[in-house]
PyMOL Python script that loads the backbone (N, CA, C, O; Angstrom):
from pymol import cmd

cmd.read_pdbstr("""\
ATOM      1  N   MET A   1      29.293  42.737 -37.275  1.00  0.00           N
ATOM      2  CA  MET A   1      29.341  41.429 -36.646  1.00  0.00           C
ATOM      3  C   MET A   1      28.533  41.456 -35.352  1.00  0.00           C
ATOM      4  O   MET A   1      28.559  42.448 -34.624  1.00  0.00           O
ATOM      5  N   ARG A   2      27.826  40.385 -35.068  1.00  0.00           N
ATOM      6  CA  ARG A   2      27.020  40.303 -33.851  1.00  0.00           C
ATOM      7  C   ARG A   2      27.930  40.185 -32.640  1.00  0.00           C
ATOM      8  O   ARG A   2      29.086  39.778 -32.753  1.00  0.00           O
ATOM      9  N   GLU A   3      27.389  40.549 -31.473  1.00  0.00           N
ATOM     10  CA  GLU A   3      28.220  40.620 -30.272  1.00  0.00           C
ATOM     11  C   GLU A   3      27.991  39.476 -29.300  1.00  0.00           C
ATOM     12  O   GLU A   3      28.021  39.705 -28.090  1.00  0.00           O
ATOM     13  N   GLY A   4      27.766  38.272 -29.764  1.00  0.00           N
ATOM     14  CA  GLY A   4      27.640  37.128 -28.873  1.00  0.00           C
ATOM     15  C   GLY A   4      26.316  37.076 -28.145  1.00  0.00           C
ATOM     16  O   GLY A   4      25.298  37.518 -28.678  1.00  0.00           O
ATOM     17  N   TYR A   5      26.310  36.539 -26.928  1.00  0.00           N
ATOM     18  CA  TYR A   5      25.076  36.336 -26.160  1.00  0.00           C
ATOM     19  C   TYR A   5      24.334  37.632 -25.931  1.00  0.00           C
ATOM     20  O   TYR A   5      24.932  38.645 -25.568  1.00  0.00           O
ATOM     21  N   GLY A   6      23.024  37.599 -26.144  1.00  0.00           N
ATOM     22  CA  GLY A   6      22.175  38.709 -25.773  1.00  0.00           C
ATOM     23  C   GLY A   6      22.069  39.816 -26.785  1.00  0.00           C
ATOM     24  O   GLY A   6      21.442  40.836 -26.500  1.00  0.00           O
ATOM     25  N   SER A   7      22.645  39.665 -27.940  1.00  0.00           N
ATOM     26  CA  SER A   7      22.575  40.752 -28.905  1.00  0.00           C
ATOM     27  C   SER A   7      21.396  40.612 -29.865  1.00  0.00           C
ATOM     28  O   SER A   7      21.172  41.497 -30.691  1.00  0.00           O
ATOM     29  N   GLY A   8      20.649  39.534 -29.775  1.00  0.00           N
ATOM     30  CA  GLY A   8      19.528  39.309 -30.676  1.00  0.00           C
ATOM     31  C   GLY A   8      18.212  39.766 -30.086  1.00  0.00           C
ATOM     32  O   GLY A   8      18.176  40.506 -29.103  1.00  0.00           O
ATOM     33  N   ASP A   9      17.130  39.315 -30.699  1.00  0.00           N
ATOM     34  CA  ASP A   9      15.784  39.685 -30.271  1.00  0.00           C
ATOM     35  C   ASP A   9      15.324  38.931 -29.027  1.00  0.00           C
ATOM     36  O   ASP A   9      14.250  39.217 -28.497  1.00  0.00           O
ATOM     37  N   HIS A  10      16.110  37.982 -28.560  1.00  0.00           N
ATOM     38  CA  HIS A  10      15.689  37.139 -27.445  1.00  0.00           C
ATOM     39  C   HIS A  10      16.195  37.629 -26.095  1.00  0.00           C
ATOM     40  O   HIS A  10      15.987  36.947 -25.091  1.00  0.00           O
ATOM     41  N   GLY A  11      16.842  38.769 -26.033  1.00  0.00           N
ATOM     42  CA  GLY A  11      17.340  39.295 -24.772  1.00  0.00           C
ATOM     43  C   GLY A  11      18.697  38.715 -24.413  1.00  0.00           C
ATOM     44  O   GLY A  11      19.273  37.925 -25.160  1.00  0.00           O
ATOM     45  N   THR A  12      19.192  39.120 -23.264  1.00  0.00           N
ATOM     46  CA  THR A  12      20.485  38.636 -22.810  1.00  0.00           C
ATOM     47  C   THR A  12      20.358  37.212 -22.313  1.00  0.00           C
ATOM     48  O   THR A  12      19.252  36.711 -22.113  1.00  0.00           O
ATOM     49  N   LEU A  13      21.484  36.566 -22.114  1.00  0.00           N
ATOM     50  CA  LEU A  13      21.480  35.216 -21.577  1.00  0.00           C
ATOM     51  C   LEU A  13      20.825  35.208 -20.193  1.00  0.00           C
ATOM     52  O   LEU A  13      20.069  34.291 -19.871  1.00  0.00           O
ATOM     53  N   ALA A  14      21.110  36.214 -19.384  1.00  0.00           N
ATOM     54  CA  ALA A  14      20.504  36.311 -18.044  1.00  0.00           C
ATOM     55  C   ALA A  14      18.989  36.419 -18.142  1.00  0.00           C
ATOM     56  O   ALA A  14      18.274  35.808 -17.348  1.00  0.00           O
ATOM     57  N   ASP A  15      18.485  37.198 -19.118  1.00  0.00           N
ATOM     58  CA  ASP A  15      17.037  37.322 -19.304  1.00  0.00           C
ATOM     59  C   ASP A  15      16.426  35.981 -19.695  1.00  0.00           C
ATOM     60  O   ASP A  15      15.370  35.603 -19.189  1.00  0.00           O
ATOM     61  N   ARG A  16      17.088  35.271 -20.589  1.00  0.00           N
ATOM     62  CA  ARG A  16      16.552  33.991 -21.044  1.00  0.00           C
ATOM     63  C   ARG A  16      16.553  32.959 -19.916  1.00  0.00           C
ATOM     64  O   ARG A  16      15.598  32.194 -19.780  1.00  0.00           O
ATOM     65  N   VAL A  17      17.601  32.930 -19.115  1.00  0.00           N
ATOM     66  CA  VAL A  17      17.660  31.998 -17.992  1.00  0.00           C
ATOM     67  C   VAL A  17      16.570  32.323 -16.975  1.00  0.00           C
ATOM     68  O   VAL A  17      15.985  31.419 -16.377  1.00  0.00           O
ATOM     69  N   ALA A  18      16.294  33.625 -16.778  1.00  0.00           N
ATOM     70  CA  ALA A  18      15.266  34.048 -15.824  1.00  0.00           C
ATOM     71  C   ALA A  18      13.860  33.923 -16.385  1.00  0.00           C
ATOM     72  O   ALA A  18      12.890  34.181 -15.671  1.00  0.00           O
ATOM     73  N   GLY A  19      13.725  33.530 -17.656  1.00  0.00           N
ATOM     74  CA  GLY A  19      12.413  33.347 -18.254  1.00  0.00           C
ATOM     75  C   GLY A  19      11.813  34.619 -18.815  1.00  0.00           C
ATOM     76  O   GLY A  19      10.605  34.681 -19.045  1.00  0.00           O
ATOM     77  N   ARG A  20      12.635  35.641 -19.040  1.00  0.00           N
ATOM     78  CA  ARG A  20      12.143  36.897 -19.606  1.00  0.00           C
ATOM     79  C   ARG A  20      12.581  36.998 -21.061  1.00  0.00           C
ATOM     80  O   ARG A  20      13.673  36.559 -21.424  1.00  0.00           O
ATOM     81  N   ALA A  21      11.727  37.574 -21.882  1.00  0.00           N
ATOM     82  CA  ALA A  21      12.111  37.854 -23.266  1.00  0.00           C
ATOM     83  C   ALA A  21      12.793  39.212 -23.290  1.00  0.00           C
ATOM     84  O   ALA A  21      12.660  39.985 -22.341  1.00  0.00           O
ATOM     85  N   GLY A  22      13.510  39.510 -24.341  1.00  0.00           N
ATOM     86  CA  GLY A  22      14.205  40.786 -24.450  1.00  0.00           C
ATOM     87  C   GLY A  22      13.263  41.970 -24.367  1.00  0.00           C
ATOM     88  O   GLY A  22      12.179  41.946 -24.950  1.00  0.00           O
ATOM     89  N   GLY A  23      13.668  43.010 -23.645  1.00  0.00           N
ATOM     90  CA  GLY A  23      12.897  44.239 -23.565  1.00  0.00           C
ATOM     91  C   GLY A  23      11.845  44.252 -22.470  1.00  0.00           C
ATOM     92  O   GLY A  23      11.217  45.288 -22.255  1.00  0.00           O
ATOM     93  N   GLU A  24      11.624  43.149 -21.770  1.00  0.00           N
ATOM     94  CA  GLU A  24      10.635  43.131 -20.705  1.00  0.00           C
ATOM     95  C   GLU A  24      11.232  43.703 -19.427  1.00  0.00           C
ATOM     96  O   GLU A  24      12.449  43.793 -19.272  1.00  0.00           O
ATOM     97  N   ASP A  25      10.348  44.086 -18.524  1.00  0.00           N
ATOM     98  CA  ASP A  25      10.757  44.604 -17.230  1.00  0.00           C
ATOM     99  C   ASP A  25      11.503  43.509 -16.476  1.00  0.00           C
ATOM    100  O   ASP A  25      10.939  42.436 -16.264  1.00  0.00           O
ATOM    101  N   PRO A  26      12.768  43.742 -16.056  1.00  0.00           N
ATOM    102  CA  PRO A  26      13.532  42.692 -15.384  1.00  0.00           C
ATOM    103  C   PRO A  26      12.963  42.298 -14.019  1.00  0.00           C
ATOM    104  O   PRO A  26      13.333  41.251 -13.488  1.00  0.00           O
ATOM    105  N   SER A  27      12.079  43.102 -13.441  1.00  0.00           N
ATOM    106  CA  SER A  27      11.501  42.747 -12.146  1.00  0.00           C
ATOM    107  C   SER A  27      10.349  41.752 -12.301  1.00  0.00           C
ATOM    108  O   SER A  27       9.881  41.187 -11.313  1.00  0.00           O
ATOM    109  N   VAL A  28       9.889  41.534 -13.545  1.00  0.00           N
ATOM    110  CA  VAL A  28       8.800  40.602 -13.808  1.00  0.00           C
ATOM    111  C   VAL A  28       9.397  39.312 -14.365  1.00  0.00           C
ATOM    112  O   VAL A  28      10.042  39.320 -15.414  1.00  0.00           O
ATOM    113  N   VAL A  29       9.180  38.205 -13.658  1.00  0.00           N
ATOM    114  CA  VAL A  29       9.704  36.913 -14.093  1.00  0.00           C
ATOM    115  C   VAL A  29       8.526  36.056 -14.555  1.00  0.00           C
ATOM    116  O   VAL A  29       7.517  35.946 -13.857  1.00  0.00           O
ATOM    117  N   ALA A  30       8.659  35.459 -15.717  1.00  0.00           N
ATOM    118  CA  ALA A  30       7.594  34.621 -16.265  1.00  0.00           C
ATOM    119  C   ALA A  30       7.439  33.358 -15.421  1.00  0.00           C
ATOM    120  O   ALA A  30       8.429  32.747 -15.019  1.00  0.00           O
ATOM    121  N   THR A  31       6.203  32.976 -15.159  1.00  0.00           N
ATOM    122  CA  THR A  31       5.925  31.751 -14.426  1.00  0.00           C
ATOM    123  C   THR A  31       5.810  30.608 -15.421  1.00  0.00           C
ATOM    124  O   THR A  31       4.996  30.675 -16.341  1.00  0.00           O
ATOM    125  N   PRO A  32       6.614  29.554 -15.254  1.00  0.00           N
ATOM    126  CA  PRO A  32       6.521  28.445 -16.195  1.00  0.00           C
ATOM    127  C   PRO A  32       5.176  27.738 -16.068  1.00  0.00           C
ATOM    128  O   PRO A  32       4.596  27.675 -14.983  1.00  0.00           O
ATOM    129  N   VAL A  33       4.694  27.216 -17.168  1.00  0.00           N
ATOM    130  CA  VAL A  33       3.424  26.487 -17.188  1.00  0.00           C
ATOM    131  C   VAL A  33       3.689  25.053 -16.750  1.00  0.00           C
ATOM    132  O   VAL A  33       4.582  24.392 -17.281  1.00  0.00           O
ATOM    133  N   THR A  34       2.922  24.577 -15.793  1.00  0.00           N
ATOM    134  CA  THR A  34       3.115  23.219 -15.296  1.00  0.00           C
ATOM    135  C   THR A  34       2.686  22.184 -16.336  1.00  0.00           C
ATOM    136  O   THR A  34       1.694  22.387 -17.036  1.00  0.00           O
ATOM    137  N   PRO A  35       3.417  21.088 -16.440  1.00  0.00           N
ATOM    138  CA  PRO A  35       3.007  20.032 -17.368  1.00  0.00           C
ATOM    139  C   PRO A  35       1.903  19.146 -16.786  1.00  0.00           C
ATOM    140  O   PRO A  35       1.340  18.319 -17.505  1.00  0.00           O
ATOM    141  N   ALA A  36       1.585  19.304 -15.499  1.00  0.00           N
ATOM    142  CA  ALA A  36       0.583  18.457 -14.850  1.00  0.00           C
ATOM    143  C   ALA A  36      -0.804  18.730 -15.427  1.00  0.00           C
ATOM    144  O   ALA A  36      -1.153  19.871 -15.729  1.00  0.00           O
ATOM    145  N   ARG A  37      -1.583  17.666 -15.573  1.00  0.00           N
ATOM    146  CA  ARG A  37      -2.933  17.763 -16.121  1.00  0.00           C
ATOM    147  C   ARG A  37      -3.878  16.892 -15.301  1.00  0.00           C
ATOM    148  O   ARG A  37      -3.507  15.803 -14.864  1.00  0.00           O
ATOM    149  N   HIS A  38      -5.086  17.372 -15.097  1.00  0.00           N
ATOM    150  CA  HIS A  38      -6.105  16.573 -14.429  1.00  0.00           C
ATOM    151  C   HIS A  38      -6.492  15.422 -15.348  1.00  0.00           C
ATOM    152  O   HIS A  38      -6.533  15.574 -16.569  1.00  0.00           O
ATOM    153  N   CYS A  39      -6.773  14.275 -14.750  1.00  0.00           N
ATOM    154  CA  CYS A  39      -7.196  13.104 -15.517  1.00  0.00           C
ATOM    155  C   CYS A  39      -8.032  12.209 -14.616  1.00  0.00           C
ATOM    156  O   CYS A  39      -8.239  12.504 -13.439  1.00  0.00           O
ATOM    157  N   ARG A  40      -8.504  11.119 -15.185  1.00  0.00           N
ATOM    158  CA  ARG A  40      -9.237  10.110 -14.408  1.00  0.00           C
ATOM    159  C   ARG A  40      -8.602   8.748 -14.679  1.00  0.00           C
ATOM    160  O   ARG A  40      -8.220   8.431 -15.806  1.00  0.00           O
ATOM    161  N   VAL A  41      -8.500   7.961 -13.620  1.00  0.00           N
ATOM    162  CA  VAL A  41      -8.009   6.589 -13.722  1.00  0.00           C
ATOM    163  C   VAL A  41      -9.058   5.719 -13.052  1.00  0.00           C
ATOM    164  O   VAL A  41      -9.329   5.875 -11.861  1.00  0.00           O
ATOM    165  N   ALA A  42      -9.645   4.810 -13.805  1.00  0.00           N
ATOM    166  CA  ALA A  42     -10.727   3.957 -13.311  1.00  0.00           C
ATOM    167  C   ALA A  42     -11.845   4.808 -12.706  1.00  0.00           C
ATOM    168  O   ALA A  42     -12.451   4.430 -11.703  1.00  0.00           O
ATOM    169  N   GLY A  43     -12.111   5.952 -13.322  1.00  0.00           N
ATOM    170  CA  GLY A  43     -13.186   6.835 -12.882  1.00  0.00           C
ATOM    171  C   GLY A  43     -12.837   7.756 -11.726  1.00  0.00           C
ATOM    172  O   GLY A  43     -13.634   8.624 -11.371  1.00  0.00           O
ATOM    173  N   GLU A  44     -11.669   7.585 -11.135  1.00  0.00           N
ATOM    174  CA  GLU A  44     -11.265   8.406  -9.991  1.00  0.00           C
ATOM    175  C   GLU A  44     -10.398   9.578 -10.443  1.00  0.00           C
ATOM    176  O   GLU A  44      -9.563   9.414 -11.332  1.00  0.00           O
ATOM    177  N   PRO A  45     -10.583  10.775  -9.840  1.00  0.00           N
ATOM    178  CA  PRO A  45      -9.760  11.929 -10.218  1.00  0.00           C
ATOM    179  C   PRO A  45      -8.298  11.710  -9.840  1.00  0.00           C
ATOM    180  O   PRO A  45      -7.988  11.193  -8.767  1.00  0.00           O
ATOM    181  N   SER A  46      -7.413  12.113 -10.738  1.00  0.00           N
ATOM    182  CA  SER A  46      -5.975  11.952 -10.535  1.00  0.00           C
ATOM    183  C   SER A  46      -5.257  13.114 -11.206  1.00  0.00           C
ATOM    184  O   SER A  46      -5.887  13.998 -11.785  1.00  0.00           O
ATOM    185  N   LEU A  47      -3.934  13.099 -11.120  1.00  0.00           N
ATOM    186  CA  LEU A  47      -3.118  14.142 -11.729  1.00  0.00           C
ATOM    187  C   LEU A  47      -2.018  13.482 -12.545  1.00  0.00           C
ATOM    188  O   LEU A  47      -1.191  12.746 -12.007  1.00  0.00           O
ATOM    189  N   LEU A  48      -2.013  13.749 -13.852  1.00  0.00           N
ATOM    190  CA  LEU A  48      -0.975  13.238 -14.752  1.00  0.00           C
ATOM    191  C   LEU A  48       0.204  14.196 -14.685  1.00  0.00           C
ATOM    192  O   LEU A  48       0.052  15.379 -14.990  1.00  0.00           O
ATOM    193  N   VAL A  49       1.380  13.705 -14.291  1.00  0.00           N
ATOM    194  CA  VAL A  49       2.521  14.600 -14.103  1.00  0.00           C
ATOM    195  C   VAL A  49       3.659  14.377 -15.094  1.00  0.00           C
ATOM    196  O   VAL A  49       4.559  15.212 -15.190  1.00  0.00           O
ATOM    197  N   GLU A  50       3.636  13.256 -15.841  1.00  0.00           N
ATOM    198  CA  GLU A  50       4.761  12.982 -16.737  1.00  0.00           C
ATOM    199  C   GLU A  50       4.389  11.906 -17.749  1.00  0.00           C
ATOM    200  O   GLU A  50       3.608  11.003 -17.448  1.00  0.00           O
ATOM    201  N   TRP A  51       4.956  12.006 -18.958  1.00  0.00           N
ATOM    202  CA  TRP A  51       4.804  10.979 -19.991  1.00  0.00           C
ATOM    203  C   TRP A  51       6.156  10.327 -20.241  1.00  0.00           C
ATOM    204  O   TRP A  51       7.199  10.960 -20.083  1.00  0.00           O
ATOM    205  N   CYS A  52       6.130   9.058 -20.630  1.00  0.00           N
ATOM    206  CA  CYS A  52       7.351   8.341 -20.978  1.00  0.00           C
ATOM    207  C   CYS A  52       7.024   7.345 -22.083  1.00  0.00           C
ATOM    208  O   CYS A  52       6.020   6.636 -22.006  1.00  0.00           O
ATOM    209  N   ARG A  53       7.861   7.288 -23.103  1.00  0.00           N
ATOM    210  CA  ARG A  53       7.671   6.307 -24.178  1.00  0.00           C
ATOM    211  C   ARG A  53       8.484   5.065 -23.834  1.00  0.00           C
ATOM    212  O   ARG A  53       9.690   5.147 -23.600  1.00  0.00           O
ATOM    213  N   THR A  54       7.822   3.928 -23.804  1.00  0.00           N
ATOM    214  CA  THR A  54       8.481   2.657 -23.481  1.00  0.00           C
ATOM    215  C   THR A  54       8.355   1.716 -24.675  1.00  0.00           C
ATOM    216  O   THR A  54       7.774   2.070 -25.701  1.00  0.00           O
ATOM    217  N   GLU A  55       8.900   0.527 -24.529  1.00  0.00           N
ATOM    218  CA  GLU A  55       8.787  -0.481 -25.592  1.00  0.00           C
ATOM    219  C   GLU A  55       7.333  -0.887 -25.816  1.00  0.00           C
ATOM    220  O   GLU A  55       6.959  -1.300 -26.914  1.00  0.00           O
ATOM    221  N   ARG A  56       6.519  -0.766 -24.772  1.00  0.00           N
ATOM    222  CA  ARG A  56       5.102  -1.141 -24.847  1.00  0.00           C
ATOM    223  C   ARG A  56       4.220   0.006 -25.336  1.00  0.00           C
ATOM    224  O   ARG A  56       3.025  -0.193 -25.554  1.00  0.00           O
ATOM    225  N   GLY A  57       4.782   1.197 -25.510  1.00  0.00           N
ATOM    226  CA  GLY A  57       4.009   2.373 -25.918  1.00  0.00           C
ATOM    227  C   GLY A  57       4.125   3.474 -24.870  1.00  0.00           C
ATOM    228  O   GLY A  57       5.011   3.434 -24.017  1.00  0.00           O
ATOM    229  N   TRP A  58       3.234   4.450 -24.935  1.00  0.00           N
ATOM    230  CA  TRP A  58       3.277   5.573 -24.015  1.00  0.00           C
ATOM    231  C   TRP A  58       2.706   5.195 -22.654  1.00  0.00           C
ATOM    232  O   TRP A  58       1.696   4.498 -22.553  1.00  0.00           O
ATOM    233  N   GLU A  59       3.385   5.680 -21.601  1.00  0.00           N
ATOM    234  CA  GLU A  59       2.905   5.502 -20.233  1.00  0.00           C
ATOM    235  C   GLU A  59       2.934   6.856 -19.545  1.00  0.00           C
ATOM    236  O   GLU A  59       3.763   7.711 -19.859  1.00  0.00           O
ATOM    237  N   GLY A  60       2.019   7.040 -18.604  1.00  0.00           N
ATOM    238  CA  GLY A  60       1.964   8.286 -17.860  1.00  0.00           C
ATOM    239  C   GLY A  60       2.150   8.030 -16.379  1.00  0.00           C
ATOM    240  O   GLY A  60       1.652   7.043 -15.838  1.00  0.00           O
ATOM    241  N   ARG A  61       2.882   8.943 -15.718  1.00  0.00           N
ATOM    242  CA  ARG A  61       3.014   8.859 -14.264  1.00  0.00           C
ATOM    243  C   ARG A  61       1.859   9.633 -13.670  1.00  0.00           C
ATOM    244  O   ARG A  61       1.710  10.830 -13.916  1.00  0.00           O
ATOM    245  N   VAL A  62       1.044   8.952 -12.889  1.00  0.00           N
ATOM    246  CA  VAL A  62      -0.188   9.509 -12.352  1.00  0.00           C
ATOM    247  C   VAL A  62      -0.116   9.501 -10.835  1.00  0.00           C
ATOM    248  O   VAL A  62       0.319   8.525 -10.223  1.00  0.00           O
ATOM    249  N   VAL A  63      -0.552  10.607 -10.236  1.00  0.00           N
ATOM    250  CA  VAL A  63      -0.638  10.700  -8.778  1.00  0.00           C
ATOM    251  C   VAL A  63      -2.113  10.704  -8.405  1.00  0.00           C
ATOM    252  O   VAL A  63      -2.898  11.494  -8.930  1.00  0.00           O
ATOM    253  N   SER A  64      -2.478   9.807  -7.490  1.00  0.00           N
ATOM    254  CA  SER A  64      -3.872   9.684  -7.057  1.00  0.00           C
ATOM    255  C   SER A  64      -3.928   9.651  -5.537  1.00  0.00           C
ATOM    256  O   SER A  64      -2.957   9.277  -4.878  1.00  0.00           O
ATOM    257  N   VAL A  65      -5.064  10.041  -4.992  1.00  0.00           N
ATOM    258  CA  VAL A  65      -5.326   9.890  -3.570  1.00  0.00           C
ATOM    259  C   VAL A  65      -6.324   8.753  -3.443  1.00  0.00           C
ATOM    260  O   VAL A  65      -7.441   8.830  -3.953  1.00  0.00           O
ATOM    261  N   VAL A  66      -5.904   7.690  -2.752  1.00  0.00           N
ATOM    262  CA  VAL A  66      -6.735   6.493  -2.656  1.00  0.00           C
ATOM    263  C   VAL A  66      -6.953   6.108  -1.193  1.00  0.00           C
ATOM    264  O   VAL A  66      -6.142   6.433  -0.326  1.00  0.00           O
ATOM    265  N   TRP A  67      -8.063   5.409  -0.936  1.00  0.00           N
ATOM    266  CA  TRP A  67      -8.359   4.904   0.394  1.00  0.00           C
ATOM    267  C   TRP A  67      -7.760   3.515   0.530  1.00  0.00           C
ATOM    268  O   TRP A  67      -8.060   2.626  -0.267  1.00  0.00           O
ATOM    269  N   ILE A  68      -6.915   3.324   1.533  1.00  0.00           N
ATOM    270  CA  ILE A  68      -6.314   2.023   1.795  1.00  0.00           C
ATOM    271  C   ILE A  68      -6.794   1.578   3.180  1.00  0.00           C
ATOM    272  O   ILE A  68      -6.545   2.245   4.184  1.00  0.00           O
ATOM    273  N   ASP A  69      -7.486   0.438   3.209  1.00  0.00           N
ATOM    274  CA  ASP A  69      -7.994  -0.065   4.489  1.00  0.00           C
ATOM    275  C   ASP A  69      -6.856  -0.185   5.498  1.00  0.00           C
ATOM    276  O   ASP A  69      -5.740  -0.560   5.139  1.00  0.00           O
ATOM    277  N   ALA A  70      -7.133   0.125   6.730  1.00  0.00           N
ATOM    278  CA  ALA A  70      -6.199   0.064   7.853  1.00  0.00           C
ATOM    279  C   ALA A  70      -5.152   1.179   7.808  1.00  0.00           C
ATOM    280  O   ALA A  70      -4.348   1.308   8.732  1.00  0.00           O
ATOM    281  N   VAL A  71      -5.156   1.969   6.763  1.00  0.00           N
ATOM    282  CA  VAL A  71      -4.212   3.084   6.666  1.00  0.00           C
ATOM    283  C   VAL A  71      -4.963   4.401   6.541  1.00  0.00           C
ATOM    284  O   VAL A  71      -4.610   5.391   7.181  1.00  0.00           O
ATOM    285  N   GLY A  72      -5.985   4.405   5.725  1.00  0.00           N
ATOM    286  CA  GLY A  72      -6.733   5.634   5.448  1.00  0.00           C
ATOM    287  C   GLY A  72      -6.347   6.176   4.087  1.00  0.00           C
ATOM    288  O   GLY A  72      -5.937   5.420   3.206  1.00  0.00           O
ATOM    289  N   TRP A  73      -6.476   7.486   3.912  1.00  0.00           N
ATOM    290  CA  TRP A  73      -6.150   8.112   2.635  1.00  0.00           C
ATOM    291  C   TRP A  73      -4.645   8.152   2.441  1.00  0.00           C
ATOM    292  O   TRP A  73      -3.894   8.467   3.363  1.00  0.00           O
ATOM    293  N   ALA A  74      -4.218   7.831   1.232  1.00  0.00           N
ATOM    294  CA  ALA A  74      -2.793   7.824   0.905  1.00  0.00           C
ATOM    295  C   ALA A  74      -2.591   8.344  -0.516  1.00  0.00           C
ATOM    296  O   ALA A  74      -3.455   8.190  -1.379  1.00  0.00           O
ATOM    297  N   THR A  75      -1.449   8.954  -0.735  1.00  0.00           N
ATOM    298  CA  THR A  75      -1.079   9.418  -2.070  1.00  0.00           C
ATOM    299  C   THR A  75      -0.278   8.316  -2.748  1.00  0.00           C
ATOM    300  O   THR A  75       0.692   7.801  -2.191  1.00  0.00           O
ATOM    301  N   VAL A  76      -0.698   7.962  -3.959  1.00  0.00           N
ATOM    302  CA  VAL A  76      -0.046   6.880  -4.698  1.00  0.00           C
ATOM    303  C   VAL A  76       0.396   7.422  -6.053  1.00  0.00           C
ATOM    304  O   VAL A  76      -0.404   8.006  -6.784  1.00  0.00           O
ATOM    305  N   ALA A  77       1.667   7.230  -6.384  1.00  0.00           N
ATOM    306  CA  ALA A  77       2.191   7.588  -7.707  1.00  0.00           C
ATOM    307  C   ALA A  77       2.505   6.290  -8.440  1.00  0.00           C
ATOM    308  O   ALA A  77       3.133   5.390  -7.883  1.00  0.00           O
ATOM    309  N   ARG A  78       2.063   6.199  -9.695  1.00  0.00           N
ATOM    310  CA  ARG A  78       2.286   4.967 -10.455  1.00  0.00           C
ATOM    311  C   ARG A  78       2.361   5.270 -11.938  1.00  0.00           C
ATOM    312  O   ARG A  78       1.819   6.268 -12.412  1.00  0.00           O
ATOM    313  N   TRP A  79       3.045   4.388 -12.670  1.00  0.00           N
ATOM    314  CA  TRP A  79       3.120   4.460 -14.125  1.00  0.00           C
ATOM    315  C   TRP A  79       2.017   3.588 -14.687  1.00  0.00           C
ATOM    316  O   TRP A  79       1.880   2.421 -14.319  1.00  0.00           O
ATOM    317  N   LEU A  80       1.220   4.174 -15.593  1.00  0.00           N
ATOM    318  CA  LEU A  80       0.108   3.445 -16.199  1.00  0.00           C
ATOM    319  C   LEU A  80       0.153   3.577 -17.717  1.00  0.00           C
ATOM    320  O   LEU A  80       0.637   4.585 -18.233  1.00  0.00           O
ATOM    321  N   PRO A  81      -0.348   2.564 -18.447  1.00  0.00           N
ATOM    322  CA  PRO A  81      -0.440   2.691 -19.904  1.00  0.00           C
ATOM    323  C   PRO A  81      -1.380   3.849 -20.273  1.00  0.00           C
ATOM    324  O   PRO A  81      -2.343   4.133 -19.560  1.00  0.00           O
ATOM    325  N   ALA A  82      -1.088   4.496 -21.374  1.00  0.00           N
ATOM    326  CA  ALA A  82      -1.893   5.643 -21.812  1.00  0.00           C
ATOM    327  C   ALA A  82      -3.367   5.288 -21.935  1.00  0.00           C
ATOM    328  O   ALA A  82      -4.224   6.136 -21.688  1.00  0.00           O
ATOM    329  N   ALA A  83      -3.677   4.063 -22.307  1.00  0.00           N
ATOM    330  CA  ALA A  83      -5.073   3.636 -22.476  1.00  0.00           C
ATOM    331  C   ALA A  83      -5.843   3.663 -21.167  1.00  0.00           C
ATOM    332  O   ALA A  83      -7.071   3.751 -21.186  1.00  0.00           O
ATOM    333  N   ASP A  84      -5.160   3.589 -20.031  1.00  0.00           N
ATOM    334  CA  ASP A  84      -5.809   3.605 -18.724  1.00  0.00           C
ATOM    335  C   ASP A  84      -6.051   5.015 -18.188  1.00  0.00           C
ATOM    336  O   ASP A  84      -6.700   5.184 -17.156  1.00  0.00           O
ATOM    337  N   ILE A  85      -5.532   6.022 -18.883  1.00  0.00           N
ATOM    338  CA  ILE A  85      -5.617   7.413 -18.420  1.00  0.00           C
ATOM    339  C   ILE A  85      -6.634   8.159 -19.266  1.00  0.00           C
ATOM    340  O   ILE A  85      -6.487   8.265 -20.483  1.00  0.00           O
ATOM    341  N   GLU A  86      -7.659   8.671 -18.616  1.00  0.00           N
ATOM    342  CA  GLU A  86      -8.729   9.403 -19.320  1.00  0.00           C
ATOM    343  C   GLU A  86      -8.542  10.904 -19.093  1.00  0.00           C
ATOM    344  O   GLU A  86      -8.501  11.346 -17.945  1.00  0.00           O
ATOM    345  N   PRO A  87      -8.429  11.694 -20.162  1.00  0.00           N
ATOM    346  CA  PRO A  87      -8.261  13.134 -19.990  1.00  0.00           C
ATOM    347  C   PRO A  87      -9.534  13.775 -19.447  1.00  0.00           C
ATOM    348  O   PRO A  87     -10.639  13.298 -19.706  1.00  0.00           O
ATOM    349  N   VAL A  88      -9.373  14.847 -18.700  1.00  0.00           N
ATOM    350  CA  VAL A  88     -10.499  15.624 -18.190  1.00  0.00           C
ATOM    351  C   VAL A  88     -10.458  16.974 -18.906  1.00  0.00           C
ATOM    352  O   VAL A  88      -9.458  17.686 -18.824  1.00  0.00           O
ATOM    353  N   PRO A  89     -11.547  17.333 -19.614  1.00  0.00           N
ATOM    354  CA  PRO A  89     -11.544  18.606 -20.352  1.00  0.00           C
ATOM    355  C   PRO A  89     -11.518  19.814 -19.441  1.00  0.00           C
ATOM    356  O   PRO A  89     -11.513  20.948 -19.920  1.00  0.00           O
TER     357      PRO A  89
END
""", "prot")
cmd.dss("prot")
cmd.show_as("cartoon", "prot")
cmd.util.cbc("prot")
cmd.orient("prot")
């Protein structure tokens, strides 16, 4: 009979929570891959940080740095339709 958590090929529960697979050096912690992706919105460079499915279709949360008169450069986060977001290879 198996012995509960951590007895399989995936390591202990502590290893899995720490992002390590079974048998790896416990001092090495895996770095998660960020979901953020470079993109363009209206030709300007931006960062896509999240997707959401809505009644209207897919939308992405995009962070951009824009020039606002009388303020200067500002960071703007907004939800945009997928059609407005251009991927950058």
